[in-house]
C-alpha positions as CSV (number, residue, x, y, z in Angstrom):
1,M,-81.1,32.6,98.9
2,D,-79.0,35.2,97.1
3,R,-80.6,38.7,97.1
4,N,-79.6,42.2,96.3
5,P,-78.6,44.2,99.4
6,V,-81.7,46.4,99.6
7,G,-84.9,44.6,100.5
8,W,-87.1,47.6,101.5
9,F,-87.0,51.4,101.7
10,E,-89.0,54.0,103.5
11,I,-89.3,57.7,102.5
12,Y,-90.5,59.7,105.5
13,V,-93.0,62.5,104.7
14,Q,-95.0,65.2,106.5
15,D,-98.0,65.3,104.2
16,L,-98.8,61.7,103.1
17,E,-101.4,62.6,100.4
18,R,-99.2,65.3,98.9
19,A,-96.2,62.9,98.7
20,K,-98.4,60.1,97.3
21,K,-99.7,62.5,94.5
22,F,-96.1,63.6,93.8
23,Y,-94.7,60.1,93.3
24,E,-97.7,58.9,91.4
25,T,-97.3,61.8,89.0
26,V,-93.6,61.5,88.5
27,L,-93.4,57.7,88.3
28,E,-96.9,57.2,86.7
29,K,-97.4,54.2,89.1
30,P,-100.3,53.9,91.6
31,L,-99.4,53.8,95.3
32,T,-101.6,51.9,97.8
33,K,-102.3,52.2,101.5
34,L,-100.7,49.5,103.7
35,E,-102.1,48.2,107.0
36,S,-100.2,49.9,109.8
37,P,-98.8,48.0,112.8
38,S,-99.4,51.0,115.1
39,P,-101.7,54.0,115.1
40,E,-98.9,56.6,114.9
41,L,-97.6,55.1,111.7
42,E,-99.2,55.6,108.3
43,L,-97.8,53.9,105.1
44,I,-98.5,54.2,101.4
45,A,-96.7,51.5,99.4
46,F,-95.0,51.7,96.0
47,P,-96.0,48.8,93.6
48,M,-94.5,45.5,94.5
49,E,-94.3,41.9,93.4
50,M,-93.1,39.6,96.1
51,E,-91.2,37.3,93.7
52,A,-89.8,40.0,91.4
53,G,-86.2,41.3,91.6
54,G,-85.5,44.7,93.2
55,A,-86.8,46.3,96.3
56,S,-90.1,48.0,97.0
57,G,-90.9,50.4,99.8
58,A,-93.3,52.9,101.2
59,L,-94.0,56.5,102.0
60,V,-94.2,56.8,105.8
61,K,-95.7,59.4,108.1
62,M,-94.6,58.8,111.7
63,D,-94.9,61.2,114.6
64,G,-91.5,62.6,115.7
65,F,-89.7,61.6,112.4
66,P,-89.4,64.6,110.0
67,S,-88.9,64.4,106.3
68,G,-85.9,65.7,104.4
69,G,-82.3,66.0,105.7
70,N,-81.6,62.3,105.9
71,S,-78.6,60.6,104.4
72,T,-80.4,57.8,102.5
73,L,-80.9,58.1,98.8
74,V,-83.4,55.9,97.0
75,Y,-83.0,55.4,93.2
76,F,-86.1,54.5,91.2
77,S,-85.5,52.3,88.0
78,C,-86.7,53.9,84.8
79,E,-86.8,53.2,81.1
80,D,-85.2,56.7,80.5
81,C,-84.7,58.7,83.6
82,A,-85.2,62.0,81.6
83,T,-88.9,61.1,81.2
84,E,-89.6,60.9,85.0
85,A,-87.3,63.9,85.6
86,S,-89.4,65.9,83.2
87,R,-92.4,65.5,85.4
88,V,-90.8,66.5,88.7
89,E,-91.3,70.3,88.7
90,S,-94.9,70.1,87.5
91,A,-95.6,67.7,90.3
92,G,-94.2,70.3,92.9
93,G,-90.6,69.1,93.3
94,R,-87.3,70.3,91.9
95,I,-84.4,68.9,89.9
96,Q,-81.2,68.7,91.9
97,K,-79.1,67.3,89.0
98,P,-80.4,66.7,85.5
99,K,-79.8,63.4,83.6
100,V,-76.1,62.6,83.4
101,S,-74.1,59.6,82.2
102,I,-72.6,57.4,84.8
103,G,-70.6,55.5,82.2
104,Q,-71.2,51.7,81.8
105,Y,-73.8,51.9,84.6
106,G,-76.2,54.1,82.5
107,F,-77.7,57.4,83.5
108,M,-79.0,59.1,86.6
109,A,-80.8,62.2,87.7
110,L,-81.4,63.6,91.2
111,A,-84.6,65.3,92.3
112,V,-86.2,66.7,95.5
113,D,-89.8,65.8,96.4
114,T,-92.5,67.9,97.9
115,E,-91.4,66.9,101.4
116,G,-87.7,67.9,101.0
117,N,-86.4,64.3,100.4
118,M,-83.8,63.9,97.6
119,F,-84.2,60.8,95.5
120,G,-82.6,59.4,92.4
121,L,-83.8,58.2,89.0
122,H,-81.7,55.6,87.2
123,S,-81.9,54.1,83.6
124,L,-79.7,52.3,81.2
125,K,-80.5,54.7,78.3
């Protein structure tokens, strides 16, 4: 089966409820608790459809694995990334780079969440 290269992502956090509220506010999508394979791991999942295109993932709290400072950047798909970016600061985060054109590939914005993780927002308009 041909698939896009990313099949799953995890955003590591220190305060799971604070991070959940942040992403629910910015993306206006509900996140749900996932069953954990071990007691030291807590997961809150982004919405997912197993047969839909694109990747889903989860917020993860795990002992010994701090948030922020990692080198992986997740981009969330948006209708217009300026809309989600406009909600970042009121949700407790900050804008790293406001909406900017990336030519034929649309537009992007970069933000930092309440846990110190940078993430991207991407849209075609």
